[in-house]
NUKE-228259 format. One record per residue (C-alpha): x, y, z. Coordinates in steps of 0.05 Angstrom, whole numbers, plus 32768, in hexadecimal, padded with zeros to 4 digits. Each point is the difference from the previous one (the first is absolute). Example, Ala and Ser with C-alpha at 12.3 -4.5 7.8 and 13.67 -1.06 7.14 Angstrom:
<sites>
80F67FA6809C
801B80457FF3
</sites>
This chain:
<sites>
80D57EEF7F7C
7FCF7FCA7FEC
7FCA80248027
8002803B7FCF
80157FD87FC2
804480207FF9
80457FE67FEF
803A8011802D
8021803E7FE3
804880007FEC
800D80428023
7FDC80268036
7FF6803C7FD2
7FC880317FF1
7FE47FD97FC5
7FF87FC18029
7FE080278039
7FCD801E7FD1
7FEC7FBB7FE6
7FFC7FE28047
7FD6803B8018
7FCE7FF97FC7
7FFC7FB48006
7FF48006804B
7FC680317FF6
7FE17FD27FCC
80077FC1802A
7FFC800F804B
7FBE80218013
7FF8803B802F
7FCE7FE38031
7FE880058048
7FDE7FBC8005
80267FEA803E
7FDD8036802A
7FBD7FE37FEE
80147FB78003
801980078048
80477FF27FEB
803B80208024
802A80327FDB
80477FF28017
803780307FED
80367FCB7FFA
80267FF27FC0
7FF77FB48002
7FB680058011
7FF480317FC8
80267FD57FCE
7FD77FC48016
7FC180287FF2
801280237FBF
802C7FCB7FE1
7FEB7FBF8022
7FB5800C8005
7FFF802B7FC0
7FDB80398023
8008804B7FFE
7FFB80338037
800280498010
803D802D7FFC
80277FE6803C
7FFA7FB87FE7
800B80037FB5
803580378001
80267FD88035
7FFC7FC17FD6
801880287FC3
8039801C8029
80177FB98014
7FFF7FEB7FB6
8028803E7FEA
80357FF78036
80087FB87FEC
800E80177FB9
803680318015
7FDA80428007
8008802D803C
7FBC800C8020
7FE9802E8037
7FBA8004801F
7FE380478003
7FC580178028
7FCB802D7FE2
7FBF80218012
7FC87FFC7FCD
7FE080437FEC
7FB57FFD8006
7FC7802F7FF0
80108049800C
804A7FEF8007
7FF67FDC8043
803B7FD48010
7FF87FB98019
80247FE4803D
804B7FF78004
80137FBE7FDF
7FBF80047FD9
80237FE37FC4
80407FDC7FEC
8028800E7FC1
80447FE87FE9
804080257FEC
80257FD17FD3
804980087FE8
801A7FDC7FC2
80467FE57FF5
800F80407FD9
7FED802B803D
7FBF801A7FE3
7FC9800A8034
7FB67FF17FF3
7FBF80068025
7FDE7FBD7FFB
7FB97FF6801A
7FD77FC27FEF
7FD3800B803C
7FD8803F7FF2
7FCA7FE37FD4
7FF4802A7FC1
804380257FFB
803D80017FD3
800C7FC27FD6
804C800A8002
803080188035
800B804B8002
804580207FFE
800A80118049
802D803D7FF6
7FDB801E7FC5
7FD6803D800E
7FDF800A7FBC
7FC37FDE7FE3
80067FB47FF5
7FD27FE27FCB
7FE37FBD8012
7FC57FD67FE6
7FDF800F8044
8006804B7FF8
8031803A8005
80287FFB8040
802C80328023
80297FFC8040
800580438023
802D8010803A
7FDC80248039
801C8037802D
80087FCB8037
80297FD37FD3
7FC97FCD7FF5
7FEA7FEB7FBA
7FBA800D7FE5
7FED7FCC7FCC
7FCE801D7FCE
7FD77FDF7FCA
7FE1802C7FCB
800D803C802C
7FDE7FE2803E
80277FED803E
7FFC7FB5800E
802D7FFA803D
803480258028
803E7FD4800A
803B8006802F
80467FEF7FE5
801B7FE0803F
80057FB37FFA
7FD37FD8802F
7FFC7FB98019
7FC67FD17FF4
7FEE8000804A
7FF5804C7FFD
7FC27FF57FD7
7FDD7FD38032
7FD68038801F
7FE980177FBB
7FEC7FB97FEC
7FDA7FF88041
7FDC80427FF5
7FE97FEC7FBA
7FE87FBC8019
7FD7801A803A
7FF0804B7FFE
7FBB801B7FEC
8027803A7FE1
80217FD17FCE
7FDA7FEB7FC2
801E7FBA7FFF
7FD37FE28036
7FC380207FE0
80057FE17FBA
801E7FC97FD7
8030800A7FC6
80287FD17FD4
801F80227FC4
80387FF87FCE
801B80207FC1
7FF17FE07FBD
801D800A7FBB
7FBF80257FEC
7FF480268041
7FEC7FE78045
7FD27FCD801E
7FE380068047
7FD17FD8802C
7FDD8023803A
7FD37FCE8022
7FD37FE97FC8
800E803C7FD4
802F7FF17FC6
801F803E7FDF
80267FFB7FBF
802580397FDE
801A7FF37FBB
801980327FCB
7FE080398026
7FBC7FDF8007
7FE27FEA8042
7FD17FC6800B
7FDF7FEF8042
7FD57FC48012
7FE77FDB803D
80147FB78005
7FC87FCE800A
80137FDC803F
80367FE0802B
80157FCF7FCB
800980367FCC
8027802B8031
802E7FC68011
800B7FF47FB6
801180497FF4
80347FFF8038
801D7FBF7FE2
7FFF80117FB6
800F804B8003
802F8004803B
801A7FB9800A
7FE47FFF8047
7FE17FBF801B
7FD1800E803B
7FDE7FCC802C
7FD58036801F
7FED80437FE3
801480408025
7FC980238025
8003804A8013
7FF2800B804A
7FFE804A8006
8023801E803C
7FDD80368029
7FFB80427FDA
800480428023
7FBC80228003
8017803E7FDB
80227FD97FC8
7FDE7FFB7FBE
801F7FCA7FD5
800C801F7FBC
802E7FC97FE9
7FF87FE87FB9
80047FB48004
80157FFF7FB7
804180238011
803D7FD37FF5
8033802C8022
80217FF68043
</sites>
């Protein structure tokens, strides 16, 4: 609770979940620094708590959604891990176990879709069983059931990810995490990102590029050197680094043209 600056809630209800979700997004950064620091990414609850809570780091979806799930279970919520496939350009689906999201049940039996590991996404949990538009500071969201029984999560009318409803175990996501650490088809090994929500908008650091969005305005600048980059990690994200991450690009297929926008915050 101290990690996200929250008091222990009296009840594991929807109001407390909303506050915890928002505080997590504003405190724990979405980041892929471990890949470029040569650090292992271990899908083990203790190891992830040591990283996110003990070392005051962030992580990508498997890491920070797992840490959030551990917190919620300790507070009395029911939590299930769900696997999803991210929808890319042209509707192309990512690999199975491409993304992890959480189905959270309150003491009143209400079910919510919580996701603190998708970068620029909803600020608050979404009502899991609602099928109409859900207004959120991050956009207008809708959960649509597909013909196959999966759930399509849309933001402002655009599909974000296709999610199964069957509960999974943490170990099930190991292959997806390995893929995103090592594959030339994953954007994570090709670029750096460290990003978190702020009260005014969002702040992101991609290598030496600092991107700030506040009140609908975007500012972008290049930091002056290693010392300034270290200070940005420390002051803006609470991350202390002895060595700075360095992108070592994996082999890229000859026919692949990298159209990735390094300014993108999303998973």
